[in-house]
C-alpha positions as CSV (number, residue, x, y, z in Angstrom):
1,M,0.0,0.1,0.1
2,K,1.3,3.6,-0.9
3,L,0.4,6.5,1.2
4,Y,1.2,10.2,0.8
5,N,2.8,11.2,4.1
6,S,2.2,14.9,5.1
7,L,5.4,14.8,7.2
8,T,7.8,13.8,4.5
9,K,5.6,15.4,1.7
10,T,6.1,12.2,-0.5
11,K,4.2,9.2,-1.4
12,E,5.6,6.2,0.4
13,D,5.1,2.7,0.7
14,F,3.2,2.0,4.0
15,V,5.3,0.0,6.3
16,P,3.6,-0.6,9.6
17,I,5.4,-0.5,12.9
18,D,3.8,-3.8,13.8
19,K,2.2,-5.7,10.8
20,E,0.2,-7.6,13.4
21,H,-1.7,-4.6,14.7
22,I,-2.2,-1.4,12.7
23,R,-3.0,1.7,14.9
24,I,-4.4,4.8,13.4
25,Y,-6.0,8.2,15.0
26,F,-8.1,10.8,13.4
27,C,-9.0,14.2,14.9
28,G,-12.7,14.1,15.6
29,P,-15.3,16.8,15.9
30,T,-16.1,19.4,18.7
31,V,-19.7,18.7,19.5
32,Y,-21.1,22.3,20.0
33,N,-23.3,22.5,16.7
34,K,-24.6,20.7,13.8
35,L,-21.6,19.4,11.5
36,H,-22.0,20.6,7.9
37,V,-21.2,18.3,4.8
38,G,-17.6,19.5,4.6
39,N,-16.8,18.6,8.3
40,F,-17.8,15.1,7.4
41,R,-15.0,14.7,4.8
42,A,-12.3,14.0,7.5
43,A,-14.5,11.4,9.1
44,L,-15.1,9.7,5.7
45,V,-11.5,9.7,4.8
46,G,-10.6,8.1,8.3
47,D,-13.4,5.5,7.7
48,L,-12.1,4.9,4.2
49,L,-8.4,4.4,5.3
50,S,-9.5,2.2,8.3
51,K,-11.7,-0.1,5.9
52,V,-8.9,-0.6,3.5
53,L,-6.3,-1.3,6.2
54,K,-8.9,-3.8,7.8
55,G,-9.1,-5.4,4.4
56,I,-5.5,-6.3,4.3
57,Y,-4.3,-6.7,7.8
58,P,-5.3,-8.9,10.8
59,K,-5.7,-6.3,13.2
60,V,-6.6,-2.6,13.0
61,T,-7.4,-0.1,15.8
62,Y,-9.0,3.1,14.6
63,V,-9.3,5.7,17.1
64,S,-11.4,9.1,16.4
65,N,-11.9,11.5,19.5
66,I,-14.9,13.7,20.7
67,T,-14.0,17.0,22.0
68,D,-16.6,17.7,24.6
69,I,-15.0,20.7,26.4
70,D,-13.9,23.7,24.7
71,D,-14.6,27.5,24.7
72,K,-17.0,27.0,21.6
73,I,-18.9,24.6,23.7
74,I,-19.2,26.8,26.7
75,A,-20.4,29.8,24.4
76,A,-22.8,27.7,22.6
77,S,-24.2,26.3,25.9
78,V,-24.9,29.9,27.3
79,E,-26.5,31.0,23.9
80,A,-28.6,27.9,23.8
81,N,-29.5,27.9,27.7
82,M,-28.5,24.3,28.0
83,S,-26.2,22.5,30.2
84,I,-22.9,21.5,28.5
85,D,-23.9,17.9,29.0
86,E,-27.2,18.4,27.4
87,L,-25.6,20.3,24.5
88,T,-22.5,17.8,23.8
89,N,-25.1,14.9,24.0
90,K,-27.4,16.4,21.6
91,Y,-24.7,17.2,18.9
92,F,-22.6,14.0,19.5
93,Q,-25.9,12.1,18.8
94,Q,-26.7,13.9,15.8
95,Y,-23.0,13.2,14.6
96,I,-23.4,9.5,15.1
97,D,-26.8,9.6,13.3
98,D,-25.5,11.6,10.2
99,S,-22.2,9.6,10.0
100,S,-24.5,6.3,9.9
101,L,-26.4,7.9,6.9
102,L,-23.2,8.5,5.1
103,G,-22.2,4.9,5.7
104,I,-19.3,5.9,8.2
105,S,-18.7,3.0,10.6
106,A,-18.1,4.1,14.3
107,P,-14.4,4.1,15.2
108,D,-13.0,1.1,17.4
109,I,-12.4,3.5,20.0
110,Q,-14.1,6.9,20.4
111,P,-12.6,8.8,23.6
112,F,-14.4,11.8,24.9
113,A,-11.8,14.5,26.3
114,T,-13.4,15.1,29.5
115,D,-12.8,11.2,30.4
116,F,-9.2,12.0,30.2
117,I,-8.6,15.0,32.5
118,P,-6.4,13.4,35.0
119,S,-4.0,11.9,32.3
120,M,-3.9,15.5,30.7
121,I,-2.8,16.9,34.2
122,S,-0.2,14.3,34.4
123,F,1.0,15.0,31.0
124,I,1.6,18.8,31.6
125,E,3.3,17.9,34.9
126,V,5.8,15.8,33.0
127,L,6.5,18.6,30.6
128,L,7.0,21.0,33.4
129,D,9.5,18.7,35.1
130,K,11.4,18.5,31.7
131,D,11.5,22.4,31.4
132,A,9.4,22.1,28.2
133,A,6.4,24.1,29.6
134,Y,6.0,27.0,32.0
135,E,3.2,28.2,34.4
136,V,2.2,31.9,34.7
137,N,-0.9,33.0,36.9
138,G,-2.7,29.6,36.4
139,N,-1.8,29.4,32.9
140,V,0.5,26.6,31.8
141,L,2.0,27.0,28.2
142,F,4.4,24.6,26.0
143,D,7.8,26.5,25.4
144,T,8.2,25.9,21.6
145,T,11.8,27.0,21.7
146,K,12.4,23.8,23.5
147,F,11.4,21.9,20.4
148,P,13.8,22.8,17.6
149,Q,11.7,20.9,15.1
150,Y,8.6,22.9,15.7
151,G,6.7,23.5,12.5
152,V,8.1,20.3,11.1
153,L,4.7,19.1,9.6
154,S,3.6,22.6,8.1
155,D,6.9,23.6,7.2
156,R,6.9,26.7,9.2
157,K,10.1,27.3,10.6
158,L,10.1,28.7,14.3
159,E,12.6,31.7,13.6
160,E,10.6,32.8,10.7
161,Q,7.4,32.6,12.5
162,I,8.9,34.8,15.3
163,K,10.7,37.3,12.9
164,G,7.3,37.7,10.8
165,S,4.9,37.8,13.7
166,R,2.5,40.9,13.8
167,I,0.0,39.4,16.0
168,K,-0.3,40.9,19.5
169,V,1.1,38.3,22.1
170,E,-0.3,37.7,25.4
171,S,1.9,39.1,28.1
172,Y,2.2,35.9,30.0
173,K,3.7,34.2,26.8
174,K,7.7,34.0,26.7
175,N,7.5,33.4,22.9
176,S,4.6,34.4,20.3
177,N,4.0,30.7,19.4
178,D,3.9,29.1,22.9
179,F,0.6,27.5,23.4
180,I,-1.9,26.8,26.2
181,L,-1.8,23.4,27.7
182,W,-4.0,24.5,30.7
183,K,-6.1,27.7,31.4
184,P,-8.0,28.8,34.6
185,S,-11.7,28.7,34.4
186,L,-14.0,31.6,35.6
187,D,-16.4,31.0,38.4
188,N,-19.2,30.4,35.8
189,E,-17.2,28.0,33.5
190,P,-16.5,24.1,33.8
191,G,-13.4,23.3,35.6
192,W,-11.2,20.8,37.2
193,E,-9.0,20.8,40.1
194,S,-5.2,20.8,39.3
195,P,-1.8,21.8,40.8
196,W,-2.5,25.2,38.9
197,G,-6.0,25.9,40.2
198,I,-9.2,25.3,38.7
199,G,-9.2,25.1,35.1
200,R,-9.5,23.2,31.8
201,P,-7.0,21.7,29.2
202,G,-6.0,23.4,26.0
203,W,-7.6,21.8,22.8
204,H,-4.1,20.9,21.3
205,L,-3.3,18.7,24.6
206,E,-6.5,16.5,24.4
207,C,-5.5,14.7,21.2
208,S,-1.8,14.1,22.1
209,V,-3.1,12.6,25.6
210,M,-6.2,10.6,24.1
211,S,-4.0,9.1,21.2
212,Q,-1.1,8.1,23.6
213,E,-3.6,6.5,26.0
214,T,-5.7,4.5,23.5
215,L,-3.0,3.6,21.1
216,S,0.4,4.1,22.9
217,V,3.1,5.9,20.8
218,P,4.6,5.7,18.3
219,F,1.5,4.7,16.3
220,D,1.3,4.2,12.6
221,I,-1.0,7.0,10.9
222,H,-2.4,10.4,12.2
223,G,-4.9,12.0,10.2
224,G,-7.4,15.3,9.9
225,G,-8.1,17.9,7.5
226,N,-5.7,20.3,6.1
227,D,-6.5,23.0,8.2
228,L,-5.3,21.2,11.2
229,K,-1.7,20.9,10.1
230,F,-0.9,24.3,11.8
231,P,-1.2,24.8,14.7
232,H,-3.1,21.8,15.9
233,H,-0.9,18.9,14.7
234,D,2.3,20.7,14.9
235,N,1.4,21.5,18.4
236,E,0.6,17.9,19.1
237,I,4.0,16.6,17.6
238,A,5.9,19.3,19.7
239,Q,4.2,18.6,23.1
240,T,4.3,14.6,22.5
241,C,8.1,14.8,21.8
242,G,8.6,17.1,24.6
243,F,6.9,14.5,26.8
244,H,9.2,11.9,25.5
245,G,12.4,14.0,25.4
246,T,13.1,13.3,21.7
247,E,13.3,15.7,18.7
248,D,12.2,12.9,16.2
249,P,8.5,13.7,15.3
250,T,8.0,10.0,14.0
251,A,8.4,9.1,18.0
252,F,4.6,10.2,17.9
253,A,3.1,9.1,14.5
254,K,5.0,7.7,11.6
255,Y,2.4,8.8,8.9
256,W,0.4,11.9,8.6
257,I,-2.7,12.1,6.3
258,H,-4.7,15.2,5.6
259,N,-7.8,15.8,3.4
260,G,-8.6,18.8,1.2
261,F,-11.7,20.8,1.9
262,L,-15.0,21.2,0.3
263,N,-15.4,24.3,-1.9
264,L,-18.5,26.1,-2.5
265,Q,-18.2,28.8,-5.4
266,N,-14.4,28.6,-4.8
267,E,-14.5,29.1,-1.3
268,K,-13.8,26.7,1.5
269,M,-17.1,25.6,3.2
270,S,-17.1,26.9,6.8
271,K,-19.4,28.1,9.6
272,S,-17.1,31.5,9.5
273,E,-17.7,32.2,5.8
274,G,-21.5,31.5,6.4
275,N,-21.8,29.2,3.4
276,V,-22.3,25.9,4.9
277,I,-24.7,23.0,3.8
278,Y,-26.2,20.6,6.4
279,L,-26.7,16.8,5.6
280,E,-30.5,17.3,6.4
281,D,-30.6,19.9,3.7
282,L,-29.6,17.2,1.3
283,L,-31.6,14.3,2.4
284,T,-34.8,15.5,0.9
285,D,-33.3,15.1,-2.5
286,F,-30.4,12.5,-2.2
287,K,-29.8,9.2,-0.4
288,G,-27.0,8.9,2.1
289,N,-24.9,6.7,-0.2
290,E,-25.3,9.0,-3.2
291,I,-23.8,11.8,-0.9
292,R,-21.1,9.4,0.3
293,L,-20.3,8.6,-3.6
294,A,-20.2,12.5,-4.3
295,L,-17.6,12.9,-1.5
296,L,-15.6,10.0,-2.6
297,S,-15.6,11.2,-6.1
298,S,-12.5,13.3,-5.7
299,H,-9.1,12.2,-4.4
300,Y,-9.1,12.9,-0.7
301,R,-6.1,15.2,-1.0
302,Q,-7.7,17.4,-3.5
303,P,-10.4,20.0,-2.9
304,I,-13.9,19.0,-3.9
305,P,-15.8,21.6,-5.9
306,W,-19.1,20.9,-4.2
307,S,-22.3,21.6,-6.2
308,Q,-25.9,20.3,-7.2
309,T,-24.5,19.2,-10.3
310,L,-22.1,17.1,-8.5
311,L,-24.5,15.5,-6.5
312,T,-27.0,14.9,-9.4
313,Q,-24.1,13.1,-11.4
314,S,-23.3,11.1,-8.3
315,A,-26.8,9.9,-7.8
316,S,-27.0,9.1,-11.7
317,I,-23.9,7.0,-11.6
318,R,-25.1,5.0,-8.3
319,K,-28.4,4.3,-9.9
320,K,-27.0,2.9,-13.2
321,I,-24.5,0.8,-10.9
322,C,-27.3,-0.4,-8.7
323,S,-29.3,-1.3,-11.7
324,K,-26.4,-3.7,-12.9
325,L,-26.0,-5.2,-9.5
326,Q,-29.4,-6.4,-9.1
327,N,-28.5,-9.9,-9.8
328,F,-25.4,-9.8,-7.6
329,D,-27.2,-9.4,-4.3
330,H,-25.6,-12.6,-3.0
331,I,-21.9,-11.0,-3.2
332,E,-21.2,-9.8,0.3
333,P,-18.9,-6.8,0.7
334,A,-15.3,-7.6,1.2
335,F,-11.8,-6.0,0.2
336,H,-10.0,-7.8,-2.4
337,R,-6.3,-6.4,-2.9
338,S,-6.0,-8.2,-6.1
339,S,-9.1,-6.7,-7.7
340,K,-8.6,-3.7,-9.9
341,V,-10.7,-1.6,-7.5
342,G,-8.6,-2.7,-4.6
343,E,-5.5,-1.8,-6.5
344,C,-6.7,1.6,-7.0
345,L,-7.4,2.2,-3.3
346,L,-4.0,0.6,-2.3
347,D,-2.3,3.5,-4.3
348,D,-3.0,6.4,-1.9
349,L,-6.8,5.7,-1.5
350,N,-7.5,6.6,-5.2
351,T,-11.5,6.5,-5.0
352,P,-12.1,8.5,-8.4
353,L,-9.9,6.1,-10.3
354,A,-11.4,3.1,-8.4
355,L,-14.7,4.3,-9.4
356,S,-13.9,4.9,-13.1
357,V,-12.3,1.3,-13.3
358,F,-15.4,-0.2,-11.8
359,Q,-17.7,1.5,-14.2
360,E,-15.6,0.1,-17.2
361,K,-15.4,-3.4,-15.5
362,L,-19.3,-3.5,-15.3
363,A,-19.8,-2.1,-18.8
364,S,-17.4,-5.0,-20.2
365,D,-19.5,-7.8,-18.7
366,D,-16.4,-9.2,-17.2
367,Q,-17.3,-12.7,-16.0
368,N,-14.5,-12.5,-13.1
369,I,-16.4,-9.5,-11.7
370,D,-17.3,-10.8,-8.2
371,R,-14.1,-9.5,-6.4
372,E,-14.7,-6.1,-8.0
373,I,-18.4,-6.1,-6.8
374,A,-17.4,-6.9,-3.5
375,T,-14.7,-4.4,-3.2
376,Y,-16.9,-1.8,-4.8
377,K,-19.7,-2.6,-2.1
378,Y,-17.2,-2.7,0.8
379,I,-16.1,0.9,0.0
380,F,-18.8,2.9,-1.8
381,E,-22.0,1.4,-0.7
382,G,-21.2,2.3,3.1
383,S,-24.6,2.6,4.5
384,N,-27.3,-0.2,4.6
385,Q,-29.9,2.4,5.9
386,D,-29.9,4.7,2.7
387,N,-32.3,7.1,4.3
388,S,-34.6,4.5,5.7
389,I,-34.6,7.1,8.8
390,S,-35.9,10.4,7.7
391,A,-34.6,13.7,9.1
392,E,-37.9,14.3,10.9
393,E,-37.7,10.9,12.5
394,I,-34.3,11.5,13.6
395,K,-35.2,14.7,15.3
396,L,-38.3,13.1,16.9
397,I,-35.9,10.3,18.2
398,E,-33.4,12.8,19.6
399,Q,-36.3,14.9,21.3
400,L,-37.5,11.7,23.0
401,I,-34.1,10.8,24.3
402,I,-33.6,14.5,25.5
403,Q,-36.9,14.0,27.5
404,R,-36.2,10.5,28.8
405,N,-32.9,11.7,30.1
406,Q,-34.6,14.6,31.8
407,A,-37.1,12.5,33.3
408,R,-34.4,10.3,34.7
409,K,-32.5,13.3,36.1
410,N,-35.8,14.5,37.8
411,G,-36.1,11.0,39.4
412,N,-39.3,10.3,37.2
413,Y,-38.5,6.8,36.3
414,E,-42.0,5.9,35.3
415,E,-42.1,8.5,32.6
416,A,-38.8,7.5,31.5
417,D,-39.8,3.9,31.1
418,K,-42.7,5.1,28.9
419,I,-40.6,6.9,26.7
420,R,-38.3,4.0,26.4
421,D,-41.2,1.9,25.6
422,K,-42.2,4.4,22.7
423,L,-38.7,4.1,21.5
424,D,-38.8,0.4,21.5
425,K,-41.9,0.5,19.5
426,M,-40.3,2.7,16.9
427,K,-37.5,-0.1,16.7
428,V,-35.0,2.3,18.4
429,S,-32.4,0.6,20.7
430,I,-30.5,3.0,23.2
431,K,-27.7,2.4,25.4
432,D,-26.4,4.8,28.2
433,I,-22.6,4.8,28.0
434,G,-20.2,7.3,29.8
435,G,-23.2,9.5,30.8
436,K,-24.3,10.0,27.2
437,T,-27.0,8.0,25.3
438,E,-26.3,6.4,22.1
439,W,-29.1,4.9,19.9
440,T,-29.5,2.8,16.8
441,K,-32.5,1.7,14.6
């Protein structure tokens, strides 16, 4: 298998650290609002990579985190007049539901940041002991001058950043690029006891700790969107290497994978640009697997020129493919590395070429097409639901779960049981895990 490594800026043969157990980590969402369709590209790329790896290696552990404490979450909870737990549970559940409709499988491990606060505090203490961090009035910061390789992923040299900086630097920072590991919490903000007072972790710290705790380091592949290269991933590398007392960035992760953006009218789709499209806006006209196909129609490293035309074309292609697959329902999804589709995917996850090759194979009436069909189904037909749950039904289920959880919180267990019975009749299964409610239909 070949992968483009953002760390070395070259396409390389993938050589696992341990071929008996591949370990990968992708940065997951911050659950403070609905995710737009562009946000799902990173999740889809992580899903795509994990599926291909699971098709060729005996064991793969795929981790993708959930950030459930963050300044944006705090601000959103105040604006919505909801507790942070209610807010994060609501949008986490919506993320899971939307992911399912796009055929994105749940990661093998999905850690929540707030479950790892003690480990984060211990991590910071090690950095302080090694003089890689410093504390000022309850703020703990990483000292970027202690990691000469800082900016190795984004190619932003530290001395150039310092020289060219025009941004006002907080007075408590020694250097303009130093970043927060721990910050004090105000009286009305959530916080945890620490040696530096009541506070909360910095966002960059969360992923270093959660990946190290769930996978150990070094692990094989770290991934996320292009926008995370700097400063998030550069900061992860710096603090993890600082923790282990090394200047070698591969002591953290050996390969780095980054996906391009979705562009709408030549601009990156983002909430700050005000040009976002949500999944529920698309589900009235398109099925989940049609949207998945549109997202996979461009190479993961390239931007996607998102448009109604792209969606319509993807829906048309899928309908033609499905009409030819009617007599092949007996073929189960599976990855075949010797198939032509599989060969394309093993070359840096080349989904557009894989799709093109598969269409050619279908048109040629190749008698040896079973492996091609199995591999196509495994990658491109990710969802078995295909919108069997409408956006309206998802909203109803989520409302009932919120009502049930509120009833339980108030000690009204009879009402909670009635709501659960109603969900059972709707063929909705719920599980209470780690203070959050997950559901499937």
